[in-house]
C-alpha positions in Angstrom: -69.0 136.3 162.5 -66.1 137.5 164.7 -63.3 139.3 163.0 -59.9 138.9 164.5 -56.6 140.5 163.4 -54.1 139.3 165.9 -50.4 138.6 166.2 -51.1 134.8 166.4 -52.0 135.0 162.7 -48.8 136.7 161.7 -46.9 133.4 161.2 -49.7 132.0 159.1 -49.6 135.1 156.9 -45.8 134.6 156.4 -46.4 131.0 155.6 -49.1 131.7 153.0 -47.0 134.5 151.5 -44.0 132.1 151.2 -46.2 129.5 149.5 -47.4 132.1 147.0 -51.0 131.9 148.2 -51.3 135.6 149.2 -49.5 138.6 147.7 -48.7 140.3 151.0 -47.7 138.8 154.4 -50.8 140.1 156.1 -54.3 138.7 156.5 -57.6 139.0 158.4 -59.2 135.9 159.9 -63.0 135.9 160.4 -64.6 133.1 162.5 -67.4 131.4 160.5 -70.5 130.4 162.4 -72.1 127.0 162.1 -70.6 123.6 162.7 -70.0 122.0 166.1 -66.6 120.5 165.6 -63.5 122.2 164.2 -63.1 126.0 164.4 -63.4 127.4 160.9 -62.2 130.7 159.6 -62.5 132.8 156.5 -58.9 134.0 155.8 -58.7 137.1 153.6 -55.8 139.0 152.2 -56.6 141.7 149.6 -59.0 140.0 147.2 -57.8 136.5 148.0 -60.0 134.4 150.2 -59.5 130.9 151.7 -61.1 128.8 154.4 -59.0 127.5 157.3 -60.1 124.5 159.5 -58.2 123.8 162.7 -58.4 121.3 165.5 -59.8 122.8 168.7 -57.2 123.8 171.3 -57.6 122.0 174.6 -58.7 118.5 175.8 -60.8 116.7 173.2 -62.1 113.2 172.5 -59.4 111.0 171.1 -61.3 110.0 167.9 -62.7 113.5 167.2 -61.5 116.4 165.0 -59.6 114.3 162.4 -58.7 117.2 160.2 -55.8 115.3 158.7 -58.3 112.8 157.3 -60.4 115.7 156.0 -57.4 117.0 154.1 -56.3 113.7 152.7 -59.7 112.6 151.4 -60.5 116.0 149.8 -57.0 116.0 148.1 -57.7 112.4 146.8 -61.1 113.4 145.4 -59.8 116.4 143.4 -61.1 116.0 139.8 -63.5 113.2 140.7 -67.3 113.1 140.3 -67.6 114.1 143.9 -67.3 117.9 144.1 -64.8 119.1 146.8 -63.0 122.3 147.4 -59.4 122.5 146.4 -57.0 122.0 149.3 -53.7 123.9 149.5 -51.8 122.8 152.6 -51.9 120.9 155.9 -49.7 121.7 158.8 -49.1 120.1 162.2 -46.7 122.9 163.2 -48.0 124.1 166.5 -45.9 127.2 166.4 -48.1 128.7 163.7 -51.6 128.7 165.3 -51.2 126.4 168.3 -53.1 123.5 166.7 -53.0 121.5 163.4 -54.9 123.1 160.5 -55.4 123.0 156.8 -56.3 125.6 154.1 -58.8 125.1 151.4 -60.6 127.0 148.6 -63.4 129.4 149.6 -66.6 128.3 147.8 -68.9 131.2 147.0 -72.3 129.4 147.2 -75.3 128.5 149.4 -75.2 126.4 152.5 -78.8 125.2 153.2 -79.7 124.1 156.8 -83.4 123.6 157.0 -84.3 120.3 155.3 -87.7 121.6 154.4 -86.1 124.2 152.2 -88.3 127.1 153.1 -88.9 129.8 150.5 -88.5 127.5 147.6 -91.0 126.2 145.1 -91.8 122.5 145.0 -89.9 122.0 141.8 -86.9 123.7 143.3 -87.0 121.4 146.3 -87.3 118.3 144.2 -84.3 119.4 142.1 -82.2 120.0 145.2 -83.0 116.6 146.6 -82.3 114.9 143.3 -78.9 116.6 143.2 -78.0 115.6 146.7 -78.9 112.0 145.8 -76.7 112.2 142.7 -73.7 113.3 144.7 -74.0 110.6 147.5 -74.5 107.9 144.8 -71.3 109.2 143.0 -69.4 109.1 146.3 -70.3 105.5 146.8 -69.0 104.6 143.3 -65.5 106.0 143.9 -62.8 103.5 143.2 -60.6 103.8 146.3 -57.7 102.2 144.5 -57.7 104.7 141.7 -57.8 107.7 144.1 -55.2 106.4 146.5 -57.4 105.6 149.4 -57.3 101.8 149.5 -55.5 102.1 152.9 -57.7 104.9 154.2 -59.0 102.8 157.1 -58.7 99.1 158.2 -60.6 96.7 156.0 -63.5 94.5 157.2 -65.7 94.8 160.3 -66.2 98.5 159.9 -69.6 98.6 161.6 -68.3 96.5 164.5 -65.3 98.9 165.0 -67.6 101.9 164.7 -70.0 100.7 167.3 -67.1 99.8 169.7 -65.5 103.2 169.1 -68.6 105.2 169.7 -69.4 103.1 172.7 -66.0 103.9 174.2 -66.5 107.6 173.5 -70.0 107.5 175.0 -68.6 106.1 178.3 -66.5 109.2 178.6 -69.4 111.5 178.3 -72.9 112.0 179.7 -74.2 109.4 177.3 -73.7 106.8 180.0 -76.5 108.4 181.9 -79.1 107.6 179.2 -80.9 104.3 179.6 -81.6 104.2 175.8 -77.8 104.7 175.1 -77.0 102.0 177.6 -79.5 99.6 175.9 -78.1 100.4 172.4 -74.5 100.0 173.5 -75.5 96.4 174.6 -77.9 95.5 171.8 -76.1 96.8 168.7 -72.9 94.7 168.8 -75.0 91.6 169.3 -77.1 92.1 166.2 -74.8 93.4 163.5 -75.9 92.1 160.1 -73.5 90.0 158.1 -72.8 92.4 155.2 -69.7 92.8 153.1 -69.5 95.9 150.8 -66.7 98.4 151.4 -66.7 101.8 149.8 -65.6 105.3 150.6 -68.1 106.8 153.0 -68.5 110.4 154.2 -69.8 109.6 157.7 -71.7 112.9 158.0 -73.4 113.4 154.6 -76.2 115.9 155.3 -77.6 119.0 153.7 -75.6 121.6 155.6 -72.3 119.9 154.8 -72.9 120.7 151.1 -72.3 124.0 149.3 -74.7 124.7 146.4 -74.2 126.9 143.4 -75.5 130.5 144.2 -78.5 130.1 141.9 -78.6 126.5 140.5 -79.5 123.2 142.2 -76.0 122.0 141.8 -73.6 120.9 144.6 -70.2 122.7 144.2 -68.5 121.2 147.3 -68.9 118.5 149.9 -67.4 119.6 153.3 -66.6 118.2 156.7 -64.9 114.8 156.0 -63.5 114.2 159.5 -65.7 111.0 159.9 -65.0 109.6 156.5 -63.7 106.0 156.2 -63.9 102.9 154.2 -67.2 101.3 155.2 -70.6 100.0 154.1 -72.2 102.5 151.7 -75.8 101.6 152.8 -74.9 102.4 156.4 -73.6 105.8 155.2 -76.8 106.3 153.1 -79.0 105.4 156.0 -77.3 108.2 158.1 -78.1 110.6 155.3 -81.7 109.4 155.3 -82.2 110.0 159.0 -84.1 113.2 158.0 -87.1 111.2 157.0 -87.2 109.6 160.5 -86.4 112.5 162.8 -89.3 114.9 163.5 -88.9 118.5 162.4 -89.6 119.5 166.0 -86.6 117.5 167.3 -83.6 118.4 165.1 -83.0 118.8 161.4 -85.7 116.4 160.3 -88.7 116.3 157.9 -90.7 113.5 159.5 -94.3 114.5 159.8 -94.2 117.2 157.1 -96.3 117.3 154.0 -93.5 116.1 151.7 -95.6 115.7 148.6 -96.9 119.3 149.0 -93.4 120.6 149.5 -92.1 118.7 146.5 -89.7 116.6 148.6 -89.5 112.9 147.6 -90.8 110.3 150.0 -88.0 108.2 151.5 -89.0 105.2 149.3 -88.6 107.3 146.2 -85.3 108.8 147.3 -84.0 105.3 148.1 -85.0 104.1 144.6 -83.1 106.9 143.0 -80.0 105.9 144.8 -80.3 102.2 144.2 -80.9 102.8 140.5 -77.9 105.1 140.2 -75.6 102.5 141.8 -77.2 99.3 140.3 -78.2 98.0 143.7 -81.3 95.7 143.9 -82.5 96.6 147.3 -81.7 97.3 150.9 -81.8 94.8 153.8 -81.5 95.6 157.5 -82.7 99.2 157.0 -84.1 99.5 160.5 -80.8 98.3 162.0 -78.9 100.9 160.0 -81.3 103.6 161.1 -81.0 102.5 164.8 -77.2 102.4 164.6 -77.0 105.9 163.0 -79.4 107.4 165.5 -77.1 105.9 168.2 -74.1 107.4 166.5 -75.8 110.8 166.1 -76.8 110.7 169.8 -73.1 109.9 170.6 -72.0 112.9 168.6 -74.6 115.1 170.3 -73.5 113.9 173.8 -69.9 114.7 172.7 -71.0 118.2 171.8 -72.7 118.6 175.2 -69.5 117.4 176.9 -67.3 119.9 175.0 -69.8 122.6 175.9 -69.4 121.7 179.6 -65.7 121.8 179.2 -65.9 125.2 177.6 -64.2 124.3 174.3 -67.2 123.8 172.0 -66.9 125.4 168.5 -70.4 126.7 168.3 -72.3 129.0 170.5 -75.4 126.8 170.6 -73.6 123.7 171.7 -75.5 123.3 175.0 -78.8 123.5 173.2 -77.7 121.1 170.5 -76.3 118.7 173.2 -79.7 118.5 174.9 -81.1 116.7 171.8 -78.9 113.7 172.5 -81.3 111.9 174.9 -84.4 112.1 172.6 -82.2 111.0 169.7 -81.1 107.9 171.6 -84.7 107.1 172.5 -85.6 107.2 168.8 -82.7 104.9 168.1 -83.9 102.4 170.6 -87.4 102.5 169.0 -85.9 101.5 165.6 -83.8 98.8 167.3 -86.9 97.2 168.7 -88.7 97.6 165.4 -85.8 95.7 163.7 -85.8 93.1 166.5 -89.5 92.5 166.1 -89.4 92.3 162.3 -86.3 90.1 162.1 -87.0 88.1 165.3 -83.5 88.9 166.5 -82.2 89.3 170.1 -83.8 92.2 171.9 
């Protein structure tokens, strides 16, 4: 973490003091590591601590870094069954930090990154996975009318819009150089399943976007909502389940590990937990959803690589992370062809 005490933060200190969020108009901002998207800081003033998320300064992809959406959805979910940090303010005043930002509660807990949960006993791992499943199932039960998010994104054709949007973004990055991405950009829109179930979806629901209680298998906060929308819950759930399909040697996956020995549920068991919690009979088109989500993940990784080339990536390991985009696209094309073979659809 890099600690910065700089005159650029003085106006923020004055704002927080005026809002009654800090006792004195002075603060220290410490850059938090992790995350590839929006620069994130621990803001401290005396004993008071907050987390600040801001849009990167400089040229960025048009659909990226939607911190206004992060703020809105977390504010809407306050007090719901989906644990989120308290949010305090959002500002688009560029005279403060030079970029839009929001301030939220600092959660004192654990952020787990390695999906195999090293150092834990099998029973602990099982409890962690059961808790994650509980939270994503609760998210997909949220009544968007009740929480004021009925207009959060356009209704209908969410998957079609997502594929078109990620395709446009891909054409602005090195993704266009990948034969697998080219194939997916052509194949996916021609084979979208006819499904109609719209719920609030996170868009990036994975282990390291959750904060766990310091000692209990309990999620105390879901973070990083910039890709959230109104969409199909099973598409969102499939993204979350990519871990079972991505080899551990590639990136953040558990495919090929001894899951039973580790105490981690098999994907079929994990899916059944989710379906039972939400009263869903089954899942169709699973391989299509996996192929689409691998395409989308590859698009995100290509975007990270592009920001690294431009010099405005948020994380120090952005170049290394971006290199995983091509293999991810290849894996996505594998699942597309598996779906095509099983469904006898256009390849």
